[in-house]
Every structure is written in structure tokens, then in C-alpha cells.
C-alpha positions as CSV (number, residue, x, y, z in Angstrom):
1,M,-132.9,23.5,-40.1
2,R,-136.0,25.7,-39.6
3,P,-139.6,24.8,-39.9
4,Y,-141.7,25.9,-42.9
5,F,-144.3,28.5,-42.2
6,Q,-147.5,29.3,-44.0
7,G,-146.7,30.5,-47.5
8,A,-143.3,28.8,-47.7
9,L,-144.6,25.9,-49.9
10,D,-147.9,27.4,-51.3
11,G,-148.6,30.0,-53.8
12,L,-151.4,31.7,-52.0
13,C,-149.9,35.2,-51.5
14,A,-152.0,36.8,-54.2
15,I,-155.2,35.4,-52.6
16,Y,-154.1,36.6,-49.1
17,S,-153.3,40.0,-50.6
18,I,-156.8,40.3,-52.1
19,V,-158.4,39.3,-48.8
20,N,-156.1,41.7,-46.9
21,A,-156.9,44.5,-49.3
22,A,-160.6,43.9,-48.6
23,R,-160.0,44.1,-44.9
24,I,-158.5,47.6,-45.4
25,V,-160.7,49.0,-48.2
26,A,-164.1,47.4,-47.3
27,G,-163.5,46.9,-43.6
28,N,-164.1,43.1,-43.8
29,N,-164.1,41.4,-40.4
30,E,-162.8,37.9,-39.8
31,Q,-166.0,36.1,-41.0
32,D,-166.2,38.3,-44.2
33,S,-162.5,37.5,-44.8
34,R,-163.1,33.8,-44.4
35,D,-166.1,34.0,-46.8
36,L,-164.2,35.9,-49.4
37,F,-161.3,33.4,-49.2
38,R,-163.7,30.6,-49.7
39,R,-165.4,32.3,-52.6
40,I,-162.0,32.9,-54.3
41,M,-161.0,29.3,-53.9
42,V,-164.4,28.1,-55.3
43,Y,-163.9,30.5,-58.2
44,L,-160.4,29.3,-58.9
45,E,-161.5,25.7,-58.6
46,K,-164.0,26.4,-61.5
47,T,-161.7,28.5,-63.6
48,S,-158.2,27.1,-63.0
49,E,-156.3,24.0,-62.1
50,L,-156.4,24.4,-58.3
51,S,-153.4,22.2,-57.6
52,T,-151.3,24.6,-59.8
53,V,-152.8,27.6,-58.1
54,L,-152.0,26.2,-54.7
55,T,-148.4,25.4,-55.5
56,E,-147.4,28.0,-58.1
57,G,-149.7,30.9,-57.4
58,I,-151.7,33.1,-59.7
59,G,-150.7,35.9,-62.1
60,L,-152.0,39.3,-63.0
61,N,-154.8,38.2,-65.2
62,E,-156.2,35.9,-62.6
63,I,-156.0,38.7,-59.9
64,G,-157.9,41.0,-62.2
65,A,-160.6,38.3,-62.8
66,I,-160.9,37.7,-59.1
67,L,-161.2,41.4,-58.3
68,R,-163.9,41.8,-61.0
69,D,-165.8,38.5,-60.6
70,V,-165.5,37.7,-56.9
71,V,-164.6,40.9,-55.0
72,G,-166.7,43.2,-57.2
73,R,-168.4,46.0,-55.2
74,R,-166.4,45.4,-52.0
75,I,-163.5,47.1,-53.7
76,P,-165.3,49.1,-56.4
77,N,-162.4,51.3,-57.5
78,R,-159.4,49.5,-58.9
79,R,-157.0,50.9,-61.4
80,M,-153.6,50.1,-62.8
81,P,-152.0,53.5,-63.5
82,F,-148.7,51.9,-64.6
83,K,-150.0,48.9,-66.5
84,H,-148.3,49.9,-69.7
85,R,-145.2,51.6,-68.2
86,P,-142.6,49.0,-67.2
87,E,-139.8,51.5,-67.2
88,V,-141.4,54.1,-64.9
89,P,-138.7,55.6,-62.6
90,L,-138.8,54.6,-58.9
91,D,-139.2,58.2,-57.8
92,E,-142.3,58.7,-60.0
93,F,-143.8,55.4,-58.9
94,W,-143.0,56.0,-55.2
95,Q,-144.6,59.4,-55.3
96,A,-147.8,58.2,-57.0
97,M,-148.2,55.5,-54.4
98,A,-147.7,57.9,-51.6
99,R,-150.2,60.4,-53.0
100,F,-152.8,57.7,-53.5
101,L,-152.4,56.3,-49.9
102,D,-152.4,59.8,-48.4
103,D,-155.9,60.5,-49.6
104,S,-157.7,58.0,-47.4
105,D,-157.4,55.3,-44.7
106,R,-159.6,53.0,-46.8
107,R,-157.0,52.6,-49.6
108,A,-154.5,49.9,-50.4
109,I,-152.1,49.0,-53.1
110,L,-151.7,45.4,-54.3
111,I,-148.2,45.0,-55.8
112,G,-146.0,42.4,-57.2
113,L,-142.5,42.2,-55.8
114,G,-139.6,40.6,-57.7
115,G,-135.9,40.2,-57.5
116,P,-133.6,37.5,-56.0
117,A,-135.5,37.3,-52.7
118,W,-139.1,37.8,-54.0
119,D,-141.7,36.4,-56.3
120,H,-144.5,37.7,-54.2
121,W,-147.8,39.6,-54.1
122,T,-148.4,41.9,-51.1
123,I,-150.3,44.9,-49.9
124,V,-148.7,48.3,-49.5
125,H,-150.4,49.8,-46.5
126,S,-148.3,53.0,-46.0
127,I,-145.3,54.7,-47.5
128,S,-143.0,57.4,-46.4
129,A,-140.1,59.2,-48.1
130,R,-137.8,56.4,-46.9
131,Q,-139.8,53.2,-46.4
132,I,-142.6,51.2,-47.9
133,R,-144.7,49.3,-45.3
134,F,-146.7,46.2,-46.0
135,F,-149.8,44.4,-44.7
136,D,-148.4,41.0,-45.7
137,S,-149.2,37.3,-45.4
138,H,-145.5,36.3,-45.5
139,R,-144.3,38.5,-42.6
140,L,-142.8,41.1,-44.8
141,R,-143.1,44.3,-42.9
142,R,-141.2,47.0,-44.8
143,L,-138.5,47.7,-47.3
144,D,-136.2,50.7,-47.4
145,R,-136.5,52.9,-50.5
146,H,-132.7,52.9,-51.2
147,R,-132.9,49.1,-51.6
148,C,-135.7,49.2,-54.1
149,T,-136.0,49.6,-57.9
150,T,-138.6,49.4,-60.6
151,T,-136.3,47.9,-63.2
152,A,-133.5,45.4,-62.8
153,A,-132.3,44.1,-59.5
154,T,-128.7,44.9,-58.5
155,S,-126.7,44.0,-55.4
156,R,-127.4,47.5,-54.0
157,R,-131.1,47.4,-55.0
158,P,-132.3,43.8,-54.9
159,H,-136.0,44.5,-54.4
160,I,-138.1,45.1,-57.6
161,L,-141.4,46.9,-57.1
162,C,-143.3,46.0,-60.3
163,P,-145.4,49.0,-61.5
164,T,-147.0,47.0,-64.3
165,H,-148.2,44.5,-61.6
166,T,-149.8,47.1,-59.3
167,Y,-153.4,47.8,-58.4
168,F,-154.5,50.9,-56.7
169,L,-157.6,49.9,-54.7
170,S,-160.2,52.0,-53.0
């Protein structure tokens, strides 16, 4: 038996991802991050059923609302280039992420991961031809490209990178 760790029983990965993105993009320090976390929780308390958010997490619409209504100018540029392209090939998606992150140190990608092992929101911090690296609240460090897909999980490619659930943030 192993102990639970933060994130094992809660659904706060999206909120941590937003706070972590603000650290990268806006240079938020610890106090800024705590304040943003509190403002997000207050916002969710007003707009959602907080117990459901805490145990089941939030979805793409709630993330968009938080980025718009709470984060606002701290991350002024946010776009979803693959919002309506669920069948985008991995190569195209991977290259677009790499190009975006190569342009500046003050960029991050908020992405939804799926598959048998994941139902998780995280931040892509860097990407190479062979690996994607994360700035993650659940101790996820990296995934190898040859184990990823943008469509359906298989035994060879169990990690789904969700293009339609991806924000490019700067």
C-alpha cells in the first residue's frame, strides 16, 4: 500500500495548470500564485458547485472562463489553434507546439492528456523531436513521442495529447 499524494483524490490539476502557466508566462512569484489560486477558487465557488470541482475537476469551458475572467491580462494572449481539429496528426500538432515554444521563454501550453493512464490537465514547458516535457502538479515530467498519439490510445501509444483541449499561452 502506498500513501495518496496531492492530486490523487482531488480534481485540481486544471487549476494548478493555470497557476503554473501564470508562473511561466507572467513570472508570478509565490505570493502571486497563492493569490491567483485563491481568486480562482472564489470564482469557482460563485460559478460552479465547488465540491464537484474539487472531486471531479473542471472542463475546457471552465478553463476558458477562468483564463478570461480571472487570469485576464496576466496571460493576455491565449489561443486554441486546434479547437476544431480533433483528427490533427501527431506530427503536425507536435511541430506546432515546438514552434510556439521556441519563440520565447515566456510561453506555455496548457493541454489535456487522455488515455488509460491519464485524465489530466498539465503544462507543456518544452518539447524536442523525441520528448515532451511538463511543468506539472502531478509529478509528470515527460513523455516520449513514440508513446503518444492525438487520436485513439493503443498499447504502443497509450498517451493521448488532446489538440482540441490545448491552449497556447503567451
